[in-house]
MIDOSE-1310 file (N, C-alpha, C; in nm, 2 decimals, decimal comma, always signed):
residues 281
mnkk	+5,23/+11,21/+10,56/+5,37/+11,12/+10,57/+5,42/+11,15/+10,67; +5,43/+11,06/+10,81/+5,48/+11,07/+10,91/+5,63/+11,12/+10,90; +5,72/+11,17/+10,99/+5,85/+11,17/+11,04/+5,92/+11,05/+11,01; +5,86/+10,93/+11,07/+5,92/+10,77/+11,11/+5,92/+10,72/+10,96
iisi	+5,81/+10,73/+10,89/+5,80/+10,66/+10,75/+5,91/+10,74/+10,65; +5,93/+10,87/+10,69/+6,02/+10,92/+10,58/+6,16/+10,90/+10,61; +6,19/+10,88/+10,75/+6,31/+10,86/+10,80/+6,35/+10,69/+10,74; +6,25/+10,59/+10,72/+6,26/+10,45/+10,68/+6,26/+10,48/+10,54
iilv	+6,24/+10,56/+10,46/+6,25/+10,54/+10,32/+6,38/+10,63/+10,29; +6,43/+10,70/+10,37/+6,57/+10,76/+10,35/+6,64/+10,66/+10,38; +6,63/+10,58/+10,48/+6,74/+10,47/+10,50/+6,76/+10,37/+10,40; +6,64/+10,33/+10,37/+6,63/+10,23/+10,25/+6,70/+10,28/+10,14
avvi	+6,68/+10,40/+10,07/+6,71/+10,45/+9,99/+6,89/+10,48/+10,00; +6,93/+10,49/+10,14/+7,08/+10,51/+10,14/+7,16/+10,36/+10,14; +7,07/+10,27/+10,18/+7,11/+10,14/+10,17/+7,14/+10,08/+10,03; +7,05/+10,10/+9,95/+7,00/+10,09/+9,80/+7,12/+10,13/+9,75
fwnl	+7,14/+10,24/+9,75/+7,24/+10,33/+9,71/+7,38/+10,28/+9,73; +7,42/+10,27/+9,84/+7,55/+10,20/+9,90/+7,57/+10,07/+9,83; +7,48/+9,97/+9,85/+7,51/+9,86/+9,79/+7,55/+9,85/+9,64; +7,46/+9,92/+9,57/+7,48/+9,99/+9,42/+7,63/+10,03/+9,38
tvfy	+7,66/+10,09/+9,45/+7,77/+10,17/+9,44/+7,89/+10,08/+9,47; +7,89/+9,95/+9,59/+7,98/+9,92/+9,59/+7,97/+9,77/+9,48; +7,87/+9,74/+9,44/+7,85/+9,64/+9,32/+7,92/+9,68/+9,21; +7,89/+9,83/+9,18/+7,96/+9,91/+9,07/+8,11/+9,86/+9,06
vdeh	+8,16/+9,93/+9,18/+8,31/+9,97/+9,19/+8,35/+9,78/+9,18; +8,29/+9,72/+9,26/+8,34/+9,55/+9,20/+8,36/+9,52/+9,07; +8,24/+9,57/+9,00/+8,26/+9,51/+8,87/+8,37/+9,57/+8,80; +8,39/+9,71/+8,84/+8,49/+9,75/+8,75/+8,66/+9,77/+8,80
lekn	+8,64/+9,71/+8,92/+8,80/+9,68/+8,95/+8,84/+9,56/+8,90; +8,69/+9,44/+8,88/+8,79/+9,30/+8,83/+8,78/+9,34/+8,66; +8,75/+9,46/+8,59/+8,80/+9,50/+8,47/+8,91/+9,54/+8,46; +8,99/+9,63/+8,55/+9,08/+9,74/+8,56/+9,23/+9,69/+8,69
rdak	+9,23/+9,53/+8,62/+9,35/+9,49/+8,71/+9,45/+9,56/+8,66; +9,55/+9,57/+8,78/+9,70/+9,66/+8,72/+9,83/+9,58/+8,83; +9,84/+9,50/+8,72/+9,98/+9,37/+8,79/+10,08/+9,41/+8,78; +10,11/+9,54/+8,72/+10,26/+9,61/+8,69/+10,32/+9,69/+8,77
iyds	+10,22/+9,73/+8,89/+10,26/+9,80/+8,99/+10,40/+9,78/+9,07; +10,40/+9,64/+9,09/+10,54/+9,57/+9,14/+10,56/+9,46/+9,12; +10,59/+9,37/+9,05/+10,58/+9,27/+9,04/+10,70/+9,16/+9,07; +10,78/+9,21/+9,16/+10,94/+9,17/+9,21/+10,88/+9,01/+9,31
cykv	+10,94/+8,95/+9,33/+10,94/+8,83/+9,42/+10,96/+8,86/+9,55; +11,07/+8,94/+9,54/+11,12/+9,01/+9,68/+11,02/+9,10/+9,72; +10,92/+9,08/+9,82/+10,82/+9,16/+9,87/+10,86/+9,23/+9,99; +10,94/+9,18/+10,10/+10,99/+9,21/+10,21/+11,05/+9,38/+10,18
wssr	+11,05/+9,47/+10,23/+11,10/+9,58/+10,22/+11,14/+9,64/+10,38; +11,19/+9,72/+10,38/+11,29/+9,77/+10,49/+11,19/+9,89/+10,56; +11,18/+9,88/+10,66/+11,07/+10,03/+10,75/+11,19/+10,11/+10,82; +11,20/+10,18/+10,74/+11,31/+10,32/+10,79/+11,43/+10,31/+10,80
glyr	+11,44/+10,19/+10,73/+11,62/+10,11/+10,73/+11,66/+10,03/+10,81; +11,76/+9,98/+10,84/+11,80/+9,86/+10,93/+11,89/+9,94/+11,04; +11,85/+9,96/+11,17/+11,91/+10,03/+11,23/+11,93/+9,95/+11,41; +12,01/+10,03/+11,49/+12,05/+9,97/+11,62/+11,97/+10,06/+11,69
nyhn	+11,91/+10,20/+11,69/+11,85/+10,26/+11,77/+11,76/+10,36/+11,71; +11,65/+10,42/+11,78/+11,54/+10,49/+11,74/+11,58/+10,59/+11,66; +11,69/+10,65/+11,72/+11,78/+10,80/+11,67/+11,81/+10,76/+11,51; +11,86/+10,64/+11,47/+11,90/+10,63/+11,36/+11,83/+10,57/+11,22
qnsi	+11,70/+10,54/+11,25/+11,62/+10,53/+11,19/+11,59/+10,64/+11,05; +11,54/+10,61/+10,95/+11,51/+10,71/+10,86/+11,63/+10,81/+10,86; +11,79/+10,71/+10,85/+11,89/+10,79/+10,81/+11,96/+10,77/+10,69; +12,04/+10,81/+10,63/+12,13/+10,75/+10,53/+12,16/+10,62/+10,55
qsfv	+12,27/+10,62/+10,65/+12,32/+10,49/+10,70/+12,26/+10,37/+10,72; +12,11/+10,41/+10,77/+12,02/+10,29/+10,79/+11,99/+10,25/+10,67; +11,95/+10,33/+10,56/+11,89/+10,29/+10,45/+12,00/+10,23/+10,36; +12,13/+10,25/+10,41/+12,27/+10,17/+10,35/+12,29/+10,07/+10,40
nafk	+12,24/+10,04/+10,50/+12,26/+9,89/+10,59/+12,16/+9,84/+10,53; +12,02/+9,86/+10,50/+11,93/+9,77/+10,47/+11,94/+9,73/+10,32; +11,99/+9,79/+10,22/+12,02/+9,78/+10,10/+12,12/+9,67/+10,06; +12,25/+9,70/+10,19/+12,34/+9,61/+10,19/+12,29/+9,44/+10,24
kgal	+12,21/+9,46/+10,31/+12,13/+9,32/+10,35/+12,05/+9,24/+10,22; +12,02/+9,35/+10,15/+11,91/+9,27/+10,06/+11,83/+9,33/+10,03; +11,77/+9,43/+10,11/+11,63/+9,49/+10,09/+11,65/+9,54/+9,95; +11,53/+9,52/+9,89/+11,49/+9,58/+9,72/+11,42/+9,73/+9,74
gaev	+11,35/+9,75/+9,85/+11,28/+9,86/+9,86/+11,30/+9,90/+10,00; +11,27/+9,99/+10,04/+11,23/+10,08/+10,18/+11,12/+10,17/+10,20; +11,08/+10,16/+10,30/+10,98/+10,27/+10,36/+11,02/+10,39/+10,41; +10,99/+10,48/+10,38/+11,09/+10,61/+10,42/+10,94/+10,71/+10,46
dfhy	+10,99/+10,79/+10,60/+10,86/+10,89/+10,62/+10,94/+11,00/+10,62; +10,84/+11,11/+10,59/+10,89/+11,24/+10,48/+10,77/+11,33/+10,56; +10,79/+11,45/+10,53/+10,73/+11,58/+10,53/+10,72/+11,64/+10,44; +10,65/+11,74/+10,37/+10,70/+11,86/+10,26/+10,69/+11,97/+10,34
dvkm	+10,79/+12,04/+10,36/+10,77/+12,18/+10,36/+10,79/+12,30/+10,31; +10,66/+12,34/+10,29/+10,61/+12,45/+10,20/+10,73/+12,58/+10,19; +10,75/+12,60/+10,32/+10,85/+12,72/+10,31/+10,99/+12,73/+10,23; +11,03/+12,61/+10,26/+11,15/+12,59/+10,23/+11,14/+12,46/+10,08
drfi	+11,04/+12,44/+10,03/+11,03/+12,37/+9,95/+11,13/+12,30/+9,90; +11,10/+12,20/+10,01/+11,20/+12,09/+10,00/+11,11/+11,94/+10,12; +11,13/+11,80/+10,05/+11,07/+11,71/+10,14/+11,18/+11,67/+10,25; +11,16/+11,68/+10,40/+11,25/+11,65/+10,49/+11,24/+11,51/+10,53
vshd	+11,32/+11,42/+10,53/+11,28/+11,30/+10,58/+11,27/+11,31/+10,74; +11,14/+11,24/+10,80/+11,16/+11,25/+10,94/+11,03/+11,20/+10,98; +11,05/+11,10/+11,07/+10,88/+11,04/+11,13/+10,82/+11,12/+11,19; +10,90/+11,19/+11,30/+10,81/+11,27/+11,40/+10,82/+11,42/+11,30
hpvk	+10,65/+11,43/+11,37/+10,61/+11,54/+11,31/+10,70/+11,69/+11,39; +10,74/+11,78/+11,28/+10,80/+11,92/+11,34/+10,72/+11,98/+11,44; +10,83/+12,10/+11,53/+10,74/+12,15/+11,63/+10,82/+12,31/+11,57; +10,70/+12,41/+11,61/+10,76/+12,57/+11,60/+10,82/+12,63/+11,70
dsdg	+10,95/+12,67/+11,63/+11,01/+12,76/+11,72/+10,96/+12,90/+11,74; +11,03/+12,97/+11,82/+10,98/+13,10/+11,86/+10,92/+13,21/+11,77; +11,02/+13,19/+11,66/+10,95/+13,27/+11,50/+10,89/+13,21/+11,39; +10,79/+13,08/+11,47/+10,73/+13,03/+11,38/+10,76/+12,94/+11,28
nlvy	+10,90/+12,90/+11,28/+10,94/+12,79/+11,19/+10,89/+12,65/+11,22; +10,90/+12,59/+11,16/+10,94/+12,45/+11,15/+11,06/+12,37/+11,20; +11,08/+12,34/+11,29/+11,20/+12,26/+11,36/+11,18/+12,11/+11,33; +11,26/+12,04/+11,26/+11,26/+11,87/+11,22/+11,35/+11,81/+11,28
tkkn	+11,35/+11,68/+11,33/+11,47/+11,60/+11,35/+11,55/+11,59/+11,26; +11,70/+11,60/+11,31/+11,79/+11,60/+11,22/+11,88/+11,50/+11,24; +11,97/+11,46/+11,12/+12,05/+11,35/+11,11/+12,17/+11,38/+11,11; +12,26/+11,33/+11,19/+12,41/+11,36/+11,20/+12,44/+11,52/+11,21
gkll	+12,35/+11,60/+11,30/+12,33/+11,72/+11,29/+12,26/+11,83/+11,18; +12,19/+11,78/+11,12/+12,17/+11,85/+10,97/+12,02/+11,78/+10,93; +11,95/+11,85/+10,85/+11,81/+11,80/+10,82/+11,87/+11,71/+10,67; +11,79/+11,61/+10,67/+11,77/+11,51/+10,55/+11,72/+11,51/+10,50
tlea	+11,69/+11,54/+10,32/+11,61/+11,59/+10,25/+11,60/+11,48/+10,17; +11,45/+11,44/+10,10/+11,44/+11,33/+9,99/+11,55/+11,31/+9,89; +11,59/+11,45/+9,84/+11,72/+11,46/+9,73/+11,87/+11,40/+9,79; +11,86/+11,45/+9,89/+11,99/+11,36/+9,94/+12,01/+11,26/+9,96
lfnv	+11,87/+11,20/+9,99/+11,84/+11,03/+10,00/+11,90/+10,96/+9,89; +11,80/+11,04/+9,77/+11,83/+10,95/+9,66/+11,94/+10,97/+9,59; +12,00/+11,07/+9,60/+12,16/+11,10/+9,55/+12,24/+10,98/+9,59; +12,25/+10,95/+9,72/+12,30/+10,81/+9,76/+12,25/+10,67/+9,75
vgkg	+12,16/+10,67/+9,76/+12,09/+10,52/+9,75/+11,99/+10,51/+9,67; +11,96/+10,62/+9,58/+11,85/+10,61/+9,47/+11,83/+10,50/+9,41; +11,96/+10,50/+9,34/+11,94/+10,40/+9,22/+11,92/+10,27/+9,24; +11,86/+10,22/+9,16/+11,80/+10,09/+9,16/+11,71/+10,03/+9,28
hyfw	+11,71/+10,11/+9,37/+11,62/+10,07/+9,48/+11,46/+10,15/+9,48; +11,34/+10,04/+9,53/+11,26/+10,13/+9,53/+11,19/+10,23/+9,68; +11,14/+10,28/+9,64/+11,08/+10,37/+9,79/+10,94/+10,38/+9,85; +10,88/+10,35/+9,92/+10,77/+10,34/+9,97/+10,78/+10,51/+10,06
ldyk	+10,70/+10,60/+10,00/+10,73/+10,73/+10,05/+10,61/+10,73/+10,13; +10,59/+10,76/+10,27/+10,49/+10,76/+10,39/+10,47/+10,92/+10,38; +10,38/+10,99/+10,35/+10,37/+11,10/+10,33/+10,32/+11,17/+10,47; +10,40/+11,20/+10,55/+10,35/+11,24/+10,69/+10,25/+11,35/+10,70
nldk	+10,25/+11,47/+10,63/+10,16/+11,59/+10,64/+10,11/+11,62/+10,52; +10,07/+11,51/+10,43/+9,95/+11,53/+10,30/+9,82/+11,58/+10,33; +9,77/+11,57/+10,47/+9,63/+11,59/+10,50/+9,63/+11,73/+10,53; +9,78/+11,79/+10,56/+9,75/+11,94/+10,63/+9,83/+12,05/+10,48
lstk	+9,84/+11,99/+10,39/+9,84/+12,09/+10,24/+9,74/+12,15/+10,18; +9,72/+12,23/+10,12/+9,63/+12,28/+10,04/+9,64/+12,23/+9,90; +9,55/+12,23/+9,80/+9,58/+12,21/+9,67/+9,66/+12,27/+9,61; +9,72/+12,41/+9,63/+9,81/+12,47/+9,56/+9,96/+12,43/+9,62
etqq	+9,96/+12,37/+9,74/+10,07/+12,35/+9,82/+10,13/+12,20/+9,74; +10,00/+12,14/+9,71/+10,06/+12,01/+9,68/+10,10/+11,99/+9,53; +10,04/+12,09/+9,46/+10,07/+12,12/+9,34/+10,24/+12,16/+9,35; +10,30/+12,25/+9,43/+10,40/+12,30/+9,44/+10,49/+12,17/+9,49
aiar	+10,47/+12,09/+9,58/+10,53/+11,99/+9,64/+10,53/+11,86/+9,49; +10,45/+11,87/+9,44/+10,42/+11,75/+9,31/+10,57/+11,80/+9,25; +10,55/+11,94/+9,18/+10,66/+12,00/+9,11/+10,79/+11,98/+9,14; +10,83/+11,99/+9,28/+10,95/+11,95/+9,34/+10,98/+11,82/+9,32
llhi	+10,89/+11,71/+9,35/+10,92/+11,60/+9,36/+10,95/+11,53/+9,20; +10,90/+11,60/+9,12/+10,91/+11,56/+8,97/+11,03/+11,60/+8,95; +11,10/+11,70/+8,99/+11,21/+11,79/+8,98/+11,32/+11,70/+9,07; +11,31/+11,64/+9,14/+11,42/+11,56/+9,21/+11,44/+11,41/+9,16
tqad	+11,34/+11,37/+9,08/+11,32/+11,23/+9,07/+11,35/+11,18/+8,90; +11,44/+11,28/+8,86/+11,45/+11,26/+8,70/+11,56/+11,20/+8,65; +11,64/+11,15/+8,75/+11,76/+11,09/+8,72/+11,73/+10,96/+8,77; +11,80/+10,85/+8,72/+11,81/+10,69/+8,74/+11,70/+10,64/+8,75
aire	+11,60/+10,71/+8,65/+11,45/+10,66/+8,69/+11,40/+10,64/+8,82; +11,42/+10,71/+8,89/+11,39/+10,71/+9,04/+11,24/+10,71/+9,04; +11,17/+10,79/+8,94/+11,01/+10,83/+8,96/+10,98/+10,69/+8,95; +10,98/+10,63/+8,84/+10,94/+10,48/+8,80/+10,94/+10,38/+8,93
rlyi	+11,02/+10,43/+9,07/+11,02/+10,32/+9,18/+11,01/+10,38/+9,28; +10,87/+10,49/+9,28/+10,82/+10,53/+9,40/+10,71/+10,51/+9,41; +10,66/+10,49/+9,54/+10,52/+10,48/+9,57/+10,50/+10,58/+9,65; +10,38/+10,65/+9,64/+10,37/+10,77/+9,74/+10,25/+10,74/+9,84
egsn	+10,26/+10,72/+9,94/+10,15/+10,70/+10,04/+10,07/+10,79/+10,13; +9,98/+10,83/+10,13/+9,88/+10,93/+10,18/+9,75/+10,88/+10,22; +9,69/+10,96/+10,35/+9,56/+10,93/+10,34/+9,43/+11,04/+10,32; +9,51/+11,12/+10,24/+9,40/+11,20/+10,18/+9,37/+11,16/+10,06
plll	+9,27/+11,11/+10,02/+9,24/+11,02/+9,85/+9,23/+11,17/+9,74; +9,20/+11,24/+9,79/+9,17/+11,38/+9,66/+9,29/+11,43/+9,64; +9,37/+11,47/+9,77/+9,53/+11,51/+9,71/+9,62/+11,41/+9,67; +9,60/+11,26/+9,71/+9,67/+11,18/+9,64/+9,64/+11,15/+9,55
smyt	+9,55/+11,18/+9,46/+9,49/+11,15/+9,29/+9,55/+11,25/+9,21; +9,64/+11,36/+9,29/+9,67/+11,46/+9,21/+9,84/+11,39/+9,18; +9,86/+11,34/+9,25/+10,01/+11,26/+9,23/+9,98/+11,15/+9,13; +9,88/+11,05/+9,13/+9,85/+10,99/+9,01/+9,83/+11,07/+8,89
dagl	+9,74/+11,17/+8,89/+9,77/+11,23/+8,77/+9,87/+11,27/+8,71; +10,00/+11,31/+8,80/+10,13/+11,33/+8,76/+10,20/+11,23/+8,73; +10,15/+11,10/+8,68/+10,24/+11,00/+8,67/+10,31/+10,93/+8,76; +10,25/+10,95/+8,91/+10,32/+10,87/+9,00/+10,26/+10,76/+9,07
ktil	+10,29/+10,66/+9,12/+10,20/+10,54/+9,17/+10,19/+10,57/+9,33; +10,04/+10,56/+9,36/+9,98/+10,62/+9,50/+9,98/+10,53/+9,56; +9,96/+10,51/+9,69/+9,91/+10,41/+9,81/+9,82/+10,49/+9,88; +9,72/+10,45/+9,91/+9,60/+10,54/+10,02/+9,61/+10,43/+10,12
gihp	+9,69/+10,54/+10,21/+9,70/+10,45/+10,35/+9,51/+10,47/+10,47; +9,50/+10,35/+10,48/+9,35/+10,32/+10,54/+9,36/+10,27/+10,65; +9,27/+10,28/+10,75/+9,27/+10,20/+10,91/+9,16/+10,08/+10,88; +9,16/+10,01/+10,87/+9,06/+9,91/+10,86/+9,00/+9,82/+10,96
lres	+8,87/+9,80/+11,01/+8,87/+9,73/+11,17/+8,93/+9,59/+11,14; +8,96/+9,51/+11,25/+8,98/+9,39/+11,23/+8,87/+9,31/+11,20; +8,86/+9,19/+11,14/+8,77/+9,11/+11,07/+8,68/+9,07/+11,17; +8,71/+9,05/+11,31/+8,59/+9,01/+11,39/+8,49/+9,12/+11,45
npls	+8,56/+9,22/+11,41/+8,43/+9,36/+11,40/+8,33/+9,35/+11,31; +8,18/+9,36/+11,37/+8,09/+9,32/+11,23/+8,09/+9,43/+11,14; +8,13/+9,53/+11,18/+8,13/+9,68/+11,08/+8,23/+9,69/+10,99; +8,34/+9,58/+10,96/+8,46/+9,57/+10,91/+8,44/+9,60/+10,74
sivv	+8,35/+9,50/+10,71/+8,31/+9,53/+10,58/+8,26/+9,62/+10,53; +8,16/+9,70/+10,61/+8,14/+9,84/+10,57/+8,22/+9,89/+10,54; +8,35/+9,91/+10,64/+8,47/+10,05/+10,66/+8,54/+9,98/+10,55; +8,57/+9,87/+10,51/+8,65/+9,81/+10,37/+8,56/+9,84/+10,25
ngyk	+8,44/+9,85/+10,22/+8,35/+9,89/+10,11/+8,38/+10,08/+10,09; +8,40/+10,12/+10,21/+8,42/+10,28/+10,19/+8,55/+10,30/+10,18; +8,66/+10,23/+10,19/+8,79/+10,24/+10,17/+8,81/+10,22/+9,99; +8,72/+10,12/+9,95/+8,75/+10,06/+9,83/+8,68/+10,19/+9,74
mayy	+8,55/+10,25/+9,77/+8,51/+10,35/+9,70/+8,61/+10,45/+9,69; +8,69/+10,52/+9,77/+8,79/+10,59/+9,78/+8,87/+10,56/+9,67; +8,94/+10,47/+9,70/+9,02/+10,40/+9,61/+9,02/+10,39/+9,48; +8,89/+10,36/+9,45/+8,83/+10,35/+9,29/+8,82/+10,48/+9,24
fnni	+8,75/+10,58/+9,31/+8,68/+10,71/+9,25/+8,79/+10,81/+9,21; +8,90/+10,76/+9,32/+9,02/+10,89/+9,28/+9,17/+10,77/+9,26; +9,16/+10,70/+9,19/+9,21/+10,65/+9,07/+9,36/+10,60/+9,17; +9,38/+10,55/+9,27/+9,47/+10,53/+9,34/+9,55/+10,39/+9,31
sgla	+9,65/+10,40/+9,32/+9,74/+10,28/+9,28/+9,73/+10,14/+9,35; +9,72/+10,18/+9,52/+9,72/+10,08/+9,58/+9,66/+10,10/+9,71; +9,65/+9,98/+9,81/+9,61/+10,06/+9,93/+9,72/+9,99/+10,06; +9,74/+10,07/+10,16/+9,83/+10,04/+10,26/+9,74/+10,04/+10,38
fasg	+9,79/+9,94/+10,48/+9,73/+9,92/+10,63/+9,80/+9,83/+10,70; +9,78/+9,84/+10,83/+9,84/+9,72/+10,94/+9,77/+9,61/+10,91; +9,83/+9,49/+10,91/+9,77/+9,34/+10,87/+9,69/+9,28/+10,98; +9,72/+9,35/+11,11/+9,67/+9,30/+11,22/+9,72/+9,18/+11,27
svdd	+9,69/+9,10/+11,39/+9,75/+8,99/+11,44/+9,71/+8,91/+11,38; +9,81/+8,79/+11,43/+9,81/+8,66/+11,38/+9,66/+8,60/+11,45; +9,66/+8,59/+11,56/+9,49/+8,55/+11,62/+9,40/+8,67/+11,59; +9,39/+8,77/+11,55/+9,30/+8,85/+11,50/+9,33/+8,95/+11,44
pvyg	+9,35/+8,89/+11,27/+9,39/+8,98/+11,17/+9,29/+9,07/+11,14; +9,33/+9,19/+11,07/+9,27/+9,28/+10,97/+9,25/+9,25/+10,80; +9,39/+9,18/+10,79/+9,40/+9,09/+10,65/+9,35/+8,96/+10,70; +9,25/+8,92/+10,67/+9,19/+8,80/+10,69/+9,12/+8,76/+10,54
pkmk	+9,07/+8,61/+10,57/+8,99/+8,57/+10,45/+8,86/+8,70/+10,36; +8,80/+8,69/+10,50/+8,66/+8,78/+10,46/+8,73/+8,92/+10,38; +8,83/+9,01/+10,42/+8,91/+9,13/+10,34/+8,98/+9,07/+10,24; +9,03/+8,94/+10,24/+9,10/+8,91/+10,09/+8,98/+8,92/+10,00
kslg	+8,87/+8,85/+9,99/+8,77/+8,82/+9,95/+8,70/+8,96/+9,86; +8,69/+9,04/+9,95/+8,64/+9,18/+9,93/+8,73/+9,28/+9,87; +8,88/+9,31/+9,89/+8,97/+9,39/+9,80/+8,98/+9,28/+9,68; +8,97/+9,17/+9,66/+9,00/+9,11/+9,53/+9,14/+9,15/+9,48
dipl	+9,13/+9,20/+9,37/+9,30/+9,22/+9,31/+9,38/+9,33/+9,33; +9,31/+9,40/+9,44/+9,38/+9,56/+9,47/+9,52/+9,52/+9,50; +9,64/+9,60/+9,47/+9,76/+9,61/+9,54/+9,78/+9,64/+9,65; +9,83/+9,54/+9,73/+9,81/+9,59/+9,88/+9,97/+9,59/+9,90
flfh	+10,00/+9,71/+10,01/+10,11/+9,70/+10,08/+10,08/+9,70/+10,25; +10,13/+9,56/+10,30/+10,11/+9,61/+10,45/+10,21/+9,60/+10,53; +10,18/+9,66/+10,64/+10,25/+9,73/+10,75/+10,19/+9,67/+10,87; +10,33/+9,67/+10,97/+10,31/+9,63/+11,10/+10,26/+9,44/+11,12
vpdd	+10,35/+9,39/+11,00/+10,32/+9,26/+10,97/+10,40/+9,17/+11,10; +10,32/+9,09/+11,15/+10,40/+8,99/+11,28/+10,51/+8,97/+11,18; +10,59/+8,90/+11,30/+10,73/+8,86/+11,24/+10,71/+8,66/+11,26; +10,60/+8,60/+11,21/+10,54/+8,48/+11,20/+10,57/+8,42/+11,10
pkll	+10,66/+8,33/+11,10/+10,72/+8,27/+10,99/+10,60/+8,20/+10,87; +10,49/+8,15/+10,94/+10,38/+8,07/+10,86/+10,32/+8,21/+10,81; +10,30/+8,26/+10,86/+10,21/+8,42/+10,81/+10,29/+8,51/+10,72; +10,44/+8,51/+10,76/+10,50/+8,55/+10,60/+10,51/+8,49/+10,46
qqlv	+10,53/+8,33/+10,51/+10,52/+8,24/+10,37/+10,37/+8,29/+10,31; +10,28/+8,25/+10,41/+10,14/+8,29/+10,30/+10,16/+8,44/+10,26; +10,18/+8,53/+10,29/+10,17/+8,66/+10,25/+10,27/+8,70/+10,14; +10,38/+8,64/+10,15/+10,46/+8,65/+10,05/+10,44/+8,59/+9,90
hnkr	+10,37/+8,50/+9,94/+10,30/+8,40/+9,80/+10,17/+8,45/+9,74; +10,07/+8,56/+9,83/+9,99/+8,61/+9,79/+10,01/+8,68/+9,66; +9,93/+8,71/+9,57/+9,99/+8,78/+9,43/+9,92/+8,91/+9,47; +9,82/+8,93/+9,56/+9,76/+9,05/+9,60/+9,88/+9,17/+9,68
vkvl	+9,95/+9,07/+9,76/+10,05/+9,15/+9,84/+10,16/+9,17/+9,77; +10,19/+9,28/+9,76/+10,29/+9,37/+9,69/+10,40/+9,41/+9,74; +10,42/+9,44/+9,87/+10,53/+9,49/+9,96/+10,48/+9,43/+10,12; +10,56/+9,40/+10,19/+10,55/+9,37/+10,34/+10,64/+9,44/+10,40
lvgr	+10,58/+9,52/+10,54/+10,70/+9,56/+10,60/+10,70/+9,46/+10,75; +10,79/+9,41/+10,81/+10,79/+9,30/+10,87/+10,81/+9,42/+11,00; +10,70/+9,38/+11,15/+10,73/+9,40/+11,26/+10,67/+9,54/+11,30; +10,66/+9,55/+11,42/+10,60/+9,72/+11,44/+10,72/+9,82/+11,56
dksl	+10,79/+9,89/+11,49/+10,88/+9,99/+11,56/+10,98/+9,89/+11,59; +11,03/+9,82/+11,48/+11,14/+9,70/+11,53/+11,23/+9,72/+11,39; +11,35/+9,72/+11,39/+11,45/+9,70/+11,29/+11,46/+9,55/+11,25; +11,42/+9,49/+11,13/+11,44/+9,35/+11,14/+11,46/+9,29/+11,00
nrfr	+11,56/+9,21/+10,98/+11,62/+9,19/+10,85/+11,56/+9,05/+10,81; +11,45/+9,07/+10,74/+11,35/+8,94/+10,69/+11,40/+8,95/+10,54; +11,48/+9,03/+10,47/+11,47/+9,08/+10,35/+11,50/+8,97/+10,23; +11,55/+8,81/+10,27/+11,62/+8,76/+10,18/+11,46/+8,64/+10,16
lnsc	+11,35/+8,67/+10,26/+11,21/+8,58/+10,23/+11,14/+8,63/+10,12; +11,16/+8,52/+10,02/+11,08/+8,55/+9,88/+10,95/+8,45/+9,84; +10,94/+8,48/+9,73/+10,80/+8,39/+9,66/+10,89/+8,37/+9,51; +11,02/+8,38/+9,51/+11,09/+8,33/+9,37/+11,08/+8,18/+9,35
e	+11,05/+8,16/+9,23/+11,04/+8,01/+9,16/+11,20/+7,94/+9,20
């Protein structure tokens, strides 16, 4: 048997295995619907709070502003610092000083931790926690981070209102196993790309086999969406958290009335107040 025939056999076997796996995942996703992940009709949350300039994002004041204006939840960027055993609220990645210590962006002259944030605005609010350095942590460090997070979320039932987003499904699943809700951050292709369905199916497998609670991704533009009709059909009833959603009234109305879409972050690198937009009857 020559190499060409062997290559064809291997290719056919891979295609068959792939399609059987996709079929298996789709069948089991139909039987394991979770409508309780978030069921409020107020789906538009704040991204990094409500602020006037870049330096004020992810600050206590920006989140206070957002919640006062009607936001029910907020997306927060954070890093876990292994050495300090603290969660640092910051979108920007830290840099190392001359001693090798990580230096983070400060708020009002000092580091802002998740614990400090929760102490001020944690009660009654929801938080989409965007884990900026999950991929850089080891399994042991992740276990340490989980222990810390469980410790600081004991009061006011905060733990029940947290959604941990990361792009490493294996490490993220450890948070699911610890009783936390998790969101797999993915980067699907736009629907106009012929490979988009293959990529989405790969993400579905990662979501299902790692017991993740939901998926998060950028929705794409109005004219060339990522989350369009084909992707809606492919993802079925998987809970979705969409970010970089265009500030288009028609699109926003469609998404807030889409039962599969749980949370929306409107705009990109903008502070917008669309919190009153809802699907309430």
